[in-house]
C-alpha positions in Angstrom: 49.4 110.6 133.4 52.3 109.0 131.7 53.2 109.9 128.1 55.6 108.5 125.6 57.2 110.6 122.9 58.8 109.3 119.7 61.1 112.0 118.1 62.9 112.1 114.8 65.8 114.5 115.6 68.3 115.0 112.7 67.3 111.5 111.2 67.8 109.7 114.6 64.7 108.3 116.3 64.4 108.5 120.1 61.7 107.4 122.5 61.3 109.0 125.9 58.7 108.9 128.6 57.5 111.5 131.1 54.7 112.2 133.6 52.5 115.2 133.0 49.0 116.5 133.4 48.6 117.5 129.7 50.1 116.6 126.4 51.5 120.2 126.1 53.3 119.8 129.4 54.5 116.4 128.3 56.0 117.9 125.1 57.9 120.5 127.2 59.2 117.8 129.5 60.2 115.5 126.6 61.9 118.4 124.8 63.9 119.0 128.0 64.9 115.3 128.0 65.9 115.5 124.4 68.0 118.6 125.0 69.9 116.8 127.7 70.4 113.7 125.5 71.9 115.7 122.7 73.6 118.4 124.7 71.7 121.4 123.4 69.5 124.1 125.0 65.9 123.5 125.7 64.9 126.4 123.5 66.5 124.7 120.5 64.6 121.5 121.0 61.3 123.3 121.6 61.8 125.3 118.4 62.8 122.1 116.5 59.6 120.3 117.7 57.2 123.2 117.3 54.6 121.3 115.3 55.4 122.7 111.9 56.9 119.3 110.8 55.8 115.7 111.3 58.8 114.9 113.4 57.3 113.6 116.7 54.3 111.9 118.2 53.2 111.9 121.8 50.7 109.3 123.2 49.3 108.5 126.6 50.6 105.2 128.0 48.0 102.9 129.3 
């Protein structure tokens, strides 16, 4: 399945897509892409988008 993620990282909005079997795997893939985009470690992005704040959405693309 293909997923699209909309992220608000430090007041900058980014949209990325990925292929994954589950939404949880998509989130990990998208966090990896965000880490590459901003030049930070994957762990930092995963911690930033841990679900405690309303700073991202992930949806299946049709």
